[in-house]
N, C-alpha and C positions, 0 to 999 in steps of 0.2 A: 467497137471501142478499142483504144490502145491502152495498155496497162504497164506501169513500171513496176517491176518485181524486185524483191530483195535478192541478194546473192543466193540465199538458201533455196528460194523458190525457182530461180533460174536453173540451179543445178538439178533440182527435182524435175523441172520441165525438160531439160536436156536428156536426163536419164529416161524419162517417159518417152521422149522422142526416139531414143535409140531402141527402146523395146518395141514401139509401134513400127519402126522401120524394119525391125527384124521379123515381125509377124506379118506385115502386109507390105509386100515388096512393091506393089504398084502405086502406092501413095506417094505424092510429091510433097515432101516436108523437109526443109522449108520450100516455098515456091520460088519461082525464078527471080523474085526481088529480095530473096533471103529473109522473107517474112514468115514467122511462125503464127499459126492460127490455132486457138484452143477454146474449149468450153469449160467454164468454172461453175461447179455446182453451187447454187445459191444457198446462203446461210451455213455452208460447210467449208468451201474454199478449195476443195480438190479439183484438179483440172485434168482434161484429156485433150490430146492433139487431134486436129481434124485437117482434112484436105478439101477446101471448098471447091476444087476443080473436079472432084468426083461427082458422079450422077447424084441427083437429089434423092434418089431412092436408097442410096448408100448412107447408113447411119454415121459413117465417118466423114460425111460431107457437110453436116450442119449440127447446130445445138438444139437441144430439146427445150421445152417451156420451163423446165426446172433448172436450166443453165443460162449463164451469161457468156456471150462471145467476147473473147479477148485476143489481142494480137501483140507481137513484139518483134523487133528486128534482130537478126542474127548478128552478133558481134557488136552491138551498140554499147555505148558507154553505160556504166551502171548508174541508174537513177538515184536521186537523193532519198535518204531514208525517210520514210513516211512518219507522221506523228504517232507517238505512242498511244495505243488504244486505252480506253478507260479501264480501271481495274475491275476484274470480275467480282461478283458478289462473294462474300465470305462463306466458306463451307460450313456445314453443321458441326457443332461441337462433338468431338469424339467421346466415346463412352469412357467412364472412369475405370482406370486399371485396378487390378486387385491390390489390396494392402500388402506391403512388404512384411517379411518375418521380423518378429521382435528381436532386437539385439540382446546380447548377454549382459548380465548385471556387472557393472564395473567394480573394481576393488575398492574397499573402504579406505578413505583418505586418513591421514594421521590426525590425532586429536589436536585441537587448537589450544593455544596458551590460555591459562586461567584468566578470567576477566578481573578488572579492578574491583576492590571492595565497594559495596553499595553504601549509600548514605545511612547514617545512624537513624534508627527508627525512633518514633516519639516515646517519651517516658511513660511507662505504664501507670495506671491508677494506683494510689496507695492501698496497701492491704488493710484489713480490718484491725481495729484497736485490740490489743491483747487484754486479757482479764486482769483486774486489779489484784495486786499481791496482798497478803494478810497484814493487818496492822501490827506494828511492833509492840513489845511489852513496855508499859509505862514505867519510867524510872521513879525512884522514891522521892517524896517531897523534901525540900531543903529546910534547914532550921530557920525559925522566925528571928528576925533581927530585933534589937532593943528599940523602944520608942524614944525619939529625941525630945529635948525640952522645947516648950512653946516659946516663940520669940515675942519681943515687945511689939505693942501696937504702933503702927506708923502714923505719921501726921495725915490730917484730912486733905485731900487734893482739892484744887480749885474747880469751881463749876465749869462744865464743858459748854461750848457754844450751842445755840439753839439749832436743831435740825430743820431742814427744809420742809415745805408743806407736802404731805403725802398725796398719793394719787387719789382721784375721786372714786368713791365707792360705787358699786353697781346701783342702777336705778331701782327704786323700790316698786312694789306692785301697784297697779293702777287703782285709784280710789273709785268708789261708786259714783255713777252719773248723777248729777244734781237735777233738780226739777227745772222744766222748761220755763224760761222767762216770758214776760208779757211782750207781745209783738209791738214793735215800734211803729211810728207813723210812716206812710208811704213817701218815698223820696220823689223829687222832681224828675220828669223825664229827661234823659240825656239827649245831647245833640245828635243829628243824623250822621251816621258813619259814611265813609267814602264809598263810592260806587264800586260794586264787585266786578270781577272780570266778566266779559260778555259770554253769554251762554245761549244755546239753542232753546228757544221757547217752544217750538213745535217743529215736527218734521214728518214727511209722509211721501208715499209714492203711489201712483195710479198707473195701471197698464190696460191697454185696449188696442183695437185695430187702428191703424193710421187713417185719418179722414181724407176723403178725396179732394184734391186741390181744385179751386175754381178762381174766377176773376174777382170774387168777393173775399175780403180779408176775414179769415175764420181760423179757429183752433184746428190744427192737424194732429197734435198729440192729445192724449186725454186731458181735459181741463181739470185742474186740481184746486179745490177751494181752500183758502187760508184766511185766518183772522189776524189782523195787524193792529197794534197800538202805535200811536204817533211816535216817531223816532226809531221804530224797529226797521230792520233790513230783511229783504226776502231774497234768498239765493235759489235760482231756478235752473235745473238741468233737464233737458228733454232730448228725445231721439225719435225720429220717424223712419219708416222704411218704404221706399217708393220705387217704381219701375215702369216700363212701358212695353206693350206688345207690338209697337210700331217700329218697322225696320229703320225709319228715319231718326229714331230716338225721341227724347223729350227734353225741352229747354224752357227758359223763361219763367222759372218759379222762384220767387223771393221768400226767404224765411227769416222770422224774428222770434224773440221771446216777447210774449204779449201779456197784458194784464187787463182785466175787465172788472170794474167795481160792481157791487151788487146793484142790479137795476140800471146799470150804465152801459156804455158802448165799449167794444174791444179796441185796443190801441197797442201799437208797438212801443216797447220800453225805450228804444233808441231808433226812431223812424228812419234816420238817414244812414244807418249802419245795418246792412242786411247781408245774408248769405244767398247767393244764386245757385240753385240746384240744377245740375245738368246730368243727363244719363243718355249716352249715345250707343249703348249696347242693348239690343233687343232682348226682352224677356229676362234681363238681369235685375234683381232687386238690390238696391243700394241703401245702407243706413246713413242718415244725416243727423249728427248730434249737434247740440247748441247749448251754451250756458251763458247766463247773464245775471246781473245784480240789480234788484229793484229797490230804489230808495225814495224818500220824500212822500211816502203814503200817509194819509190821515188815518185815524182810528176807524176801523170798519172791516167789512168782509169783502174779499176779492176772489177772482178766479184767475189762475196763471197757467201757462203752458207755451208750447211752440205753435205759432200761427204761420200762415202762408197765403200767398196771392199770386196767381198767374198774371204776367204782364205782356204776353205775346200769344199769337195764334199760329197753328192750332194747339189746343191743349191735349197733348198725347199722354198725360199721366193717368194711366188706366190700370196700374197694378199697385196694390198696397199690401203691407204686412204689419206685424206688431209694432207698437209704439209705447213709450212710457214717459211720465213726467214725475220728477222729484223736486220738492220744495222744502227749504229750511228757513224758519223765521228766527232771527237773532235779535237779542236785546242788548243794548250798550256796546255794539260793535262799531269800530271806526272804519269808515269806508275808504279804501285805497283809490285815489284818483290818478288819472294818467293824462299826459298832454293831449290836446285836441288835435286830431288829424282831419284832413279832408275826407269826406265820405267816399268810400270805394266799395265796390261789390267784389265778392270772391266766389269762384265757381267750384263745384265738385262734380266729378264725372262718375 
């Protein structure tokens, strides 16, 4: 390979070439083409000149495996300065030197000027009262003067105006309780008062496992019995928990709040307004809550809760968990009505 050397290395190479020429007279350096050949020690950078025209057995004819062969022309122009190499790693921190000798104590400086007077302090507490001095000597009594003559009686004055009424005096003590009088006749009954505010007549909750859905309308949450008087309102809140082990999921389940009179058939409170339950995740249990208001019931006993019915096949609802039903019976409550909408189903996954 050809190597461009800095001026410092060229001078070093020429010096080495002179030494080699002086020690080995038969070497041809440079060769007939004015070309210098040398071996550079790897990872060190030192070089030695060789003559490739010498026999291969001569160590001055070739480079070893620890060296790299380099060549350069005699008298060629100086090559461009190569890029600066990266800075070497920082050397280790040197040991701490010994502490220097302590200097001599300096001369004392001149005294400073006196400071300004401080603010006046607070007034101290008064001292204790001194002892009372002795009483002075009483002087002698003076002479009694002569009694004067009695004057004539003056005329009687006019009567004064009447004074205002004085303030009421304090209440006197309570007198003894008198005997109880005879009971009077019973009065006529008063008219009926206004209706009081609505109140919960009864309330309760029942918990149990969710029923398995089928194509027959049936309670899926625990059925809760209630007793109702005509005009009362029943508020029902229920929740069931369902899932499926089928990888295809489970669909086609309609849910309502239902009511069943004692000895009668189960029916949805609002048949055209249902919730469609869907679960498309295998082995995941999903809670389905529902709330509705039941009005227009006659006096009697009823059973309420969430009911359901499958409307498509296959029925993949084969996992259940806990469910609950809560019912509140109100008396005198006004029912909030809403505009009528077209029936629509809603789904939950």
